[in-house]
OpenMM code with the backbone's topology and positions (N, CA, C; nanometers):
from openmm import Vec3, app, unit

residues = "UNK UNK UNK UNK UNK UNK UNK UNK UNK UNK UNK UNK UNK UNK UNK UNK UNK UNK UNK UNK UNK UNK UNK UNK UNK UNK UNK UNK UNK UNK UNK UNK UNK UNK UNK UNK UNK UNK UNK UNK UNK UNK UNK UNK UNK UNK UNK UNK UNK UNK UNK UNK UNK UNK UNK UNK UNK UNK UNK UNK UNK UNK UNK UNK UNK UNK UNK UNK UNK UNK UNK UNK UNK UNK UNK UNK UNK UNK UNK UNK UNK UNK UNK UNK UNK UNK UNK UNK UNK UNK UNK UNK UNK UNK UNK UNK UNK UNK UNK UNK UNK UNK UNK UNK UNK UNK UNK UNK UNK UNK UNK UNK UNK UNK UNK UNK UNK".split()
positions = [
    Vec3(2.9752, -0.8325, -3.4497),
    Vec3(2.8615, -0.8693, -3.5309),
    Vec3(2.7324, -0.8279, -3.4624),
    Vec3(2.6394, -0.7776, -3.5400),
    Vec3(2.5133, -0.7302, -3.4862),
    Vec3(2.4099, -0.8398, -3.4749),
    Vec3(2.2975, -0.8032, -3.4137),
    Vec3(2.1860, -0.8960, -3.4028),
    Vec3(2.0551, -0.8186, -3.3994),
    Vec3(1.9476, -0.8884, -3.4335),
    Vec3(1.8128, -0.8344, -3.4312),
    Vec3(1.7316, -0.9142, -3.3307),
    Vec3(1.6667, -0.8424, -3.2385),
    Vec3(1.5823, -0.9076, -3.1390),
    Vec3(1.4543, -0.8267, -3.1204),
    Vec3(1.3581, -0.8876, -3.0504),
    Vec3(1.2307, -0.8213, -3.0242),
    Vec3(1.1722, -0.8726, -2.8933),
    Vec3(1.0738, -0.8025, -2.8445),
    Vec3(0.9893, -0.8530, -2.7371),
    Vec3(0.8572, -0.7788, -2.7407),
    Vec3(0.7584, -0.8333, -2.6696),
    Vec3(0.6231, -0.7769, -2.6682),
    Vec3(0.5853, -0.7444, -2.5247),
    Vec3(0.5350, -0.6228, -2.5043),
    Vec3(0.4836, -0.5789, -2.3749),
    Vec3(0.3341, -0.5513, -2.3886),
    Vec3(0.2542, -0.6196, -2.3081),
    Vec3(0.1089, -0.6045, -2.3064),
    Vec3(0.0758, -0.4961, -2.2041),
    Vec3(0.0458, -0.3747, -2.2512),
    Vec3(0.0194, -0.2653, -2.1574),
    Vec3(-0.1224, -0.2678, -2.1019),
    Vec3(-0.2081, -0.3526, -2.1566),
    Vec3(-0.3423, -0.3675, -2.1010),
    Vec3(-0.3356, -0.4385, -1.9667),
    Vec3(-0.2508, -0.5409, -1.9606),
    Vec3(-0.2404, -0.6216, -1.8399),
    Vec3(-0.1118, -0.5948, -1.7613),
    Vec3(-0.0243, -0.5105, -1.8166),
    Vec3(0.0995, -0.4771, -1.7488),
    Vec3(0.1936, -0.5949, -1.7336),
    Vec3(0.2086, -0.6725, -1.8400),
    Vec3(0.2938, -0.7913, -1.8334),
    Vec3(0.3536, -0.8200, -1.9706),
    Vec3(0.4533, -0.9098, -1.9752),
    Vec3(0.5073, -0.9494, -2.1049),
    Vec3(0.4002, -1.0182, -2.1895),
    Vec3(0.4085, -1.0010, -2.3186),
    Vec3(0.3172, -1.0667, -2.4125),
    Vec3(0.3703, -1.2044, -2.4472),
    Vec3(0.3333, -1.3051, -2.3696),
    Vec3(0.3792, -1.4421, -2.3924),
    Vec3(0.2876, -1.5121, -2.4923),
    Vec3(0.3473, -1.5840, -2.5866),
    Vec3(0.2696, -1.6600, -2.6843),
    Vec3(0.2280, -1.5817, -2.8070),
    Vec3(0.2937, -1.4705, -2.8353),
    Vec3(0.2616, -1.3903, -2.9539),
    Vec3(0.3401, -1.4449, -3.0728),
    Vec3(0.2702, -1.4754, -3.1813),
    Vec3(0.3357, -1.5198, -3.3041),
    Vec3(0.4026, -1.3993, -3.3707),
    Vec3(0.5270, -1.4206, -3.4153),
    Vec3(0.6055, -1.3151, -3.4790),
    Vec3(0.6607, -1.3688, -3.6114),
    Vec3(0.6489, -1.2899, -3.7163),
    Vec3(0.7071, -1.3252, -3.8460),
    Vec3(0.8023, -1.2133, -3.8870),
    Vec3(0.9189, -1.2513, -3.9363),
    Vec3(1.0189, -1.1553, -3.9839),
    Vec3(1.0326, -1.1685, -4.1341),
    Vec3(1.0254, -1.0547, -4.2030),
    Vec3(1.0403, -1.0505, -4.3484),
    Vec3(1.1534, -0.9559, -4.3868),
    Vec3(1.2263, -0.9914, -4.4911),
    Vec3(1.3156, -0.8973, -4.5582),
    Vec3(1.2326, -0.8339, -4.6692),
    Vec3(1.2514, -0.7046, -4.6909),
    Vec3(1.1740, -0.6336, -4.7922),
    Vec3(1.2700, -0.5809, -4.8977),
    Vec3(1.2492, -0.6231, -5.0213),
    Vec3(1.3364, -0.5809, -5.1299),
    Vec3(1.2564, -0.5407, -5.2520),
    Vec3(1.3241, -0.5178, -5.3626),
    Vec3(1.2569, -0.4744, -5.4853),
    Vec3(1.1508, -0.5732, -5.5345),
    Vec3(1.1688, -0.7010, -5.5035),
    Vec3(1.0739, -0.8032, -5.5494),
    Vec3(0.9625, -0.8307, -5.4480),
    Vec3(0.9619, -0.7560, -5.3373),
    Vec3(0.8594, -0.7756, -5.2351),
    Vec3(0.9163, -0.8296, -5.1060),
    Vec3(0.8300, -0.8980, -5.0303),
    Vec3(0.8692, -0.9508, -4.8997),
    Vec3(0.9134, -1.0964, -4.9101),
    Vec3(1.0150, -1.1305, -4.8306),
    Vec3(1.0616, -1.2686, -4.8207),
    Vec3(1.0597, -1.3082, -4.6734),
    Vec3(0.9852, -1.4131, -4.6412),
    Vec3(0.9774, -1.4605, -4.5036),
    Vec3(1.1120, -1.5196, -4.4639),
    Vec3(1.1702, -1.4668, -4.3557),
    Vec3(1.2986, -1.5148, -4.3069),
    Vec3(1.2842, -1.6080, -4.1869),
    Vec3(1.1868, -1.5780, -4.1003),
    Vec3(1.1756, -1.6558, -3.9772),
    Vec3(1.0405, -1.6324, -3.9127),
    Vec3(0.9904, -1.7334, -3.8442),
    Vec3(0.8737, -1.7188, -3.7575),
    Vec3(0.9141, -1.7674, -3.6193),
    Vec3(0.8488, -1.7138, -3.5173),
    Vec3(0.8782, -1.7513, -3.3803),
    Vec3(0.7561, -1.7195, -3.2957),
    Vec3(0.7592, -1.7597, -3.1700),
    Vec3(0.6548, -1.7295, -3.0728),
    Vec3(0.7249, -1.6798, -2.9472),
    Vec3(0.6744, -1.5718, -2.8897),
    Vec3(0.7391, -1.5156, -2.7706),
    Vec3(0.7248, -1.6096, -2.6507),
    Vec3(0.8270, -1.6077, -2.5663),
    Vec3(0.8298, -1.6934, -2.4473),
    Vec3(0.7597, -1.6247, -2.3294),
    Vec3(0.7720, -1.6814, -2.2100),
    Vec3(0.7036, -1.6284, -2.0908),
    Vec3(0.7459, -1.4861, -2.0571),
    Vec3(0.8654, -1.4465, -2.1011),
    Vec3(0.9151, -1.3110, -2.0775),
    Vec3(0.8767, -1.2160, -2.1915),
    Vec3(0.7971, -1.2634, -2.2882),
    Vec3(0.7554, -1.1816, -2.4014),
    Vec3(0.8627, -1.1656, -2.5070),
    Vec3(0.9676, -1.2441, -2.4990),
    Vec3(1.0810, -1.2333, -2.5922),
    Vec3(1.0914, -1.3583, -2.6785),
    Vec3(1.1533, -1.3429, -2.7931),
    Vec3(1.1915, -1.4602, -2.8703),
    Vec3(1.3159, -1.5167, -2.8024),
    Vec3(1.3236, -1.6470, -2.7896),
    Vec3(1.4305, -1.7108, -2.7125),
    Vec3(1.5691, -1.6937, -2.7729),
    Vec3(1.5750, -1.6728, -2.9026),
    Vec3(1.7029, -1.6505, -2.9707),
    Vec3(1.6886, -1.5268, -3.0593),
    Vec3(1.7998, -1.4641, -3.0969),
    Vec3(1.7898, -1.3497, -3.1888),
    Vec3(1.7193, -1.3903, -3.3190),
    Vec3(1.6465, -1.2972, -3.3754),
    Vec3(1.5799, -1.3241, -3.5029),
    Vec3(1.6822, -1.3360, -3.6153),
    Vec3(1.7826, -1.2522, -3.6101),
    Vec3(1.8965, -1.2586, -3.7022),
    Vec3(2.0203, -1.2207, -3.6239),
    Vec3(2.1343, -1.2772, -3.6621),
    Vec3(2.2600, -1.2364, -3.5989),
    Vec3(2.3758, -1.2681, -3.6910),
    Vec3(2.4858, -1.1997, -3.6657),
    Vec3(2.6069, -1.2214, -3.7449),
    Vec3(2.5858, -1.1874, -3.8909),
    Vec3(2.6345, -1.2740, -3.9784),
    Vec3(2.6262, -1.2511, -4.1224),
    Vec3(2.4833, -1.2530, -4.1755),
    Vec3(2.3908, -1.3124, -4.1009),
    Vec3(2.2507, -1.3174, -4.1453),
    Vec3(2.1834, -1.1807, -4.1379),
    Vec3(2.2323, -1.0927, -4.0498),
    Vec3(2.1783, -0.9568, -4.0404),
    Vec3(2.2472, -0.8699, -4.1436),
    Vec3(2.1695, -0.8210, -4.2380),
    Vec3(2.2236, -0.7399, -4.3472),
    Vec3(2.1590, -0.6019, -4.3479),
    Vec3(2.2300, -0.5060, -4.4043),
    Vec3(2.1727, -0.3733, -4.4233),
    Vec3(2.0515, -0.3875, -4.5133),
    Vec3(1.9442, -0.3173, -4.4794),
    Vec3(1.8254, -0.3242, -4.5637),
    Vec3(1.6983, -0.2983, -4.4855),
    Vec3(1.5870, -0.3254, -4.5536),
    Vec3(1.4544, -0.3033, -4.4962),
    Vec3(1.3953, -0.4356, -4.4507),
    Vec3(1.3253, -0.4286, -4.3376),
    Vec3(1.2638, -0.5462, -4.2779),
    Vec3(1.1235, -0.5125, -4.2287),
    Vec3(1.0456, -0.6163, -4.2049),
    Vec3(0.9159, -0.6020, -4.1394),
    Vec3(0.9014, -0.7116, -4.0348),
    Vec3(0.8550, -0.6726, -3.9184),
    Vec3(0.8136, -0.7667, -3.8151),
    Vec3(0.6612, -0.7620, -3.8101),
    Vec3(0.5969, -0.8782, -3.8161),
    Vec3(0.4513, -0.8857, -3.8096),
    Vec3(0.4142, -0.9650, -3.6847),
    Vec3(0.3408, -0.9004, -3.5956),
    Vec3(0.2995, -0.9586, -3.4684),
    Vec3(0.1503, -0.9922, -3.4740),
    Vec3(0.1123, -1.1112, -3.4328),
    Vec3(-0.0291, -1.1522, -3.4298),
    Vec3(-0.0917, -1.1086, -3.2976),
    Vec3(-0.1059, -0.9783, -3.2820),
    Vec3(-0.1550, -0.9209, -3.1567),
    Vec3(-0.3013, -0.9539, -3.1314),
    Vec3(-0.3840, -0.9507, -3.2345),
    Vec3(-0.5258, -0.9813, -3.2169),
    Vec3(-0.5481, -1.1223, -3.1650),
    Vec3(-0.4744, -1.2187, -3.2208),
    Vec3(-0.4842, -1.3573, -3.1732),
    Vec3(-0.4414, -1.3669, -3.0271),
    Vec3(-0.3359, -1.2951, -2.9930),
    Vec3(-0.2870, -1.2953, -2.8546),
    Vec3(-0.3947, -1.2441, -2.7595),
    Vec3(-0.4543, -1.1275, -2.7896),
    Vec3(-0.5548, -1.0711, -2.6987),
    Vec3(-0.6793, -1.1587, -2.6917),
    Vec3(-0.7189, -1.2189, -2.8028),
    Vec3(-0.8339, -1.3103, -2.8006),
    Vec3(-0.8044, -1.4297, -2.7102),
    Vec3(-0.6830, -1.4834, -2.7172),
    Vec3(-0.6447, -1.5968, -2.6320),
    Vec3(-0.6391, -1.5580, -2.4848),
    Vec3(-0.6188, -1.4291, -2.4569),
    Vec3(-0.6171, -1.3793, -2.3190),
    Vec3(-0.7581, -1.3564, -2.2653),
    Vec3(-0.8587, -1.3741, -2.3481),
    Vec3(-0.9965, -1.3544, -2.3056),
    Vec3(-1.0430, -1.2097, -2.3106),
    Vec3(-0.9675, -1.1250, -2.3800),
    Vec3(-1.0048, -0.9844, -2.3933),
    Vec3(-1.1215, -0.9740, -2.4913),
    Vec3(-1.2267, -0.9024, -2.4527),
    Vec3(-1.3407, -0.8807, -2.5420),
    Vec3(-1.2978, -0.7862, -2.6541),
    Vec3(-1.3042, -0.8356, -2.7763),
    Vec3(-1.2584, -0.7587, -2.8924),
    Vec3(-1.3732, -0.7406, -2.9907),
    Vec3(-1.3781, -0.6261, -3.0572),
    Vec3(-1.4810, -0.6074, -3.1596),
    Vec3(-1.4449, -0.6877, -3.2847),
    Vec3(-1.5404, -0.7088, -3.3706),
    Vec3(-1.5158, -0.7711, -3.5012),
    Vec3(-1.5537, -0.6721, -3.6087),
    Vec3(-1.4660, -0.6357, -3.6975),
    Vec3(-1.3271, -0.6797, -3.6989),
    Vec3(-1.2481, -0.6140, -3.5862),
    Vec3(-1.1372, -0.6759, -3.5518),
    Vec3(-1.0514, -0.6237, -3.4451),
    Vec3(-0.9890, -0.4913, -3.4874),
    Vec3(-0.9806, -0.3976, -3.3924),
    Vec3(-0.9159, -0.2696, -3.4228),
    Vec3(-0.7670, -0.2907, -3.4448),
    Vec3(-0.6996, -0.3584, -3.3518),
    Vec3(-0.5594, -0.3971, -3.3689),
    Vec3(-0.5596, -0.5475, -3.3891),
    Vec3(-0.5110, -0.5928, -3.5041),
    Vec3(-0.5063, -0.7358, -3.5314),
    Vec3(-0.3614, -0.7762, -3.5563),
    Vec3(-0.3160, -0.7675, -3.6780),
    Vec3(-0.1746, -0.7894, -3.7065),
    Vec3(-0.1039, -0.6545, -3.7051),
    Vec3(0.0033, -0.6460, -3.6286),
    Vec3(0.0816, -0.5229, -3.6209),
    Vec3(0.2075, -0.5435, -3.7040),
    Vec3(0.2252, -0.4575, -3.8045),
    Vec3(0.3436, -0.4646, -3.8897),
    Vec3(0.4337, -0.3464, -3.8574),
    Vec3(0.5564, -0.3781, -3.8167),
    Vec3(0.6565, -0.2748, -3.7921),
    Vec3(0.7574, -0.2810, -3.9048),
    Vec3(0.7606, -0.1767, -3.9860),
    Vec3(0.8563, -0.1673, -4.0967),
    Vec3(0.9731, -0.0814, -4.0497),
    Vec3(1.0939, -0.1327, -4.0659),
    Vec3(1.2116, -0.0611, -4.0164),
    Vec3(1.3319, -0.0936, -4.1041),
    Vec3(1.4340, -0.0132, -4.0891),
    Vec3(1.5552, -0.0322, -4.1667),
    Vec3(1.6750, -0.0599, -4.0781),
    Vec3(1.7663, -0.1399, -4.1302),
    Vec3(1.8944, -0.1673, -4.0648),
    Vec3(2.0008, -0.0976, -4.1486),
    Vec3(2.0583, 0.0071, -4.0930),
    Vec3(2.1608, 0.0836, -4.1645),
    Vec3(2.3011, 0.0294, -4.1377),
    Vec3(2.3209, -0.0271, -4.0191),
    Vec3(2.4539, -0.0734, -3.9785),
    Vec3(2.4416, -0.2158, -3.9242),
    Vec3(2.4687, -0.3136, -4.0077),
    Vec3(2.4480, -0.4538, -3.9717),
    Vec3(2.5413, -0.5023, -3.8616),
    Vec3(2.6423, -0.4239, -3.8272),
    Vec3(2.7331, -0.4625, -3.7186),
    Vec3(2.6819, -0.4166, -3.5817),
    Vec3(2.5680, -0.3490, -3.5783),
    Vec3(2.5104, -0.3011, -3.4531),
    Vec3(2.3934, -0.3900, -3.4117),
    Vec3(2.3530, -0.3780, -3.2849),
    Vec3(2.2360, -0.4493, -3.2358),
    Vec3(2.1110, -0.3657, -3.2600),
    Vec3(2.0065, -0.4317, -3.3069),
    Vec3(1.8761, -0.3694, -3.3282),
    Vec3(1.7743, -0.4475, -3.2459),
    Vec3(1.7180, -0.3813, -3.1452),
    Vec3(1.6121, -0.4408, -3.0650),
    Vec3(1.4855, -0.3633, -3.0990),
    Vec3(1.3847, -0.4329, -3.1527),
    Vec3(1.2625, -0.3678, -3.2018),
    Vec3(1.1435, -0.4250, -3.1242),
    Vec3(1.1110, -0.3657, -3.0088),
    Vec3(1.0006, -0.4170, -2.9269),
    Vec3(0.8656, -0.3624, -2.9718),
    Vec3(0.7612, -0.4328, -2.9299),
    Vec3(0.6243, -0.3895, -2.9527),
    Vec3(0.5586, -0.3689, -2.8170),
    Vec3(0.5066, -0.2491, -2.7942),
    Vec3(0.4269, -0.2162, -2.6762),
    Vec3(0.2836, -0.2051, -2.7284),
    Vec3(0.1928, -0.2903, -2.6777),
    Vec3(0.0641, -0.3041, -2.7465),
    Vec3(-0.0529, -0.3213, -2.6492),
    Vec3(-0.1678, -0.2732, -2.6932),
    Vec3(-0.2974, -0.2984, -2.6315),
    Vec3(-0.3940, -0.3287, -2.7464),
    Vec3(-0.5186, -0.3648, -2.7183),
    Vec3(-0.6128, -0.3871, -2.8289),
    Vec3(-0.6469, -0.2598, -2.9055),
    Vec3(-0.6024, -0.1425, -2.8549),
    Vec3(-0.6418, -0.0156, -2.9144),
    Vec3(-0.5259, 0.0707, -2.9624),
    Vec3(-0.4020, 0.0325, -2.9301),
    Vec3(-0.2877, 0.1158, -2.9675),
    Vec3(-0.1597, 0.0342, -2.9606),
    Vec3(-0.0564, 0.0835, -3.0294),
    Vec3(0.0751, 0.0211, -3.0182),
    Vec3(0.1840, 0.1239, -3.0439),
    Vec3(0.3039, 0.0877, -2.9995),
    Vec3(0.4204, 0.1750, -3.0162),
    Vec3(0.5439, 0.0871, -3.0265),
    Vec3(0.6511, 0.1453, -3.0772),
    Vec3(0.7793, 0.0773, -3.0847),
    Vec3(0.8906, 0.1795, -3.0683),
    Vec3(1.0108, 0.1305, -3.0596),
    Vec3(1.1290, 0.2173, -3.0517),
    Vec3(1.2491, 0.1314, -3.0870),
    Vec3(1.3621, 0.1947, -3.1123),
    Vec3(1.4822, 0.1174, -3.1359),
    Vec3(1.5609, 0.1079, -3.0056),
    Vec3(1.5735, -0.0124, -2.9588),
    Vec3(1.6562, -0.0393, -2.8432),
    Vec3(1.7885, -0.0985, -2.8902),
    Vec3(1.8668, -0.1434, -2.7989),
    Vec3(1.9935, -0.2064, -2.8363),
    Vec3(2.0036, -0.3351, -2.7686),
] * unit.nanometer
topology = app.Topology()
chain = topology.addChain("A")
for resn in residues:
    res = topology.addResidue(resn, chain)
    for name in ("N", "CA", "C"):
        topology.addAtom(name, app.Element.getBySymbol(name[0]), res)
């Protein structure tokens, strides 16, 4: 059985992004459905998989990270409006029996992701 996980890396400070709010949505013909919310731990990870086993299905998903709130809480001087505020990563799960690790590497000015396992 597969699972979906994430973590946040703060490349501005070179450390895990602890305390980042994360929302997971399933995306279908009728729009987005909120499946779960979580907050990253001291290691920048959600403490449990976002989805696992039968809950992980083939389809489209979105992870929304509250990066702007995180950087503001870190005392980073940010412009208004923030250049990077909410980061939405839209991705697909083709094989629900596999592991999907979808991390966010972020600064107040840029972000990146990749598929890990």
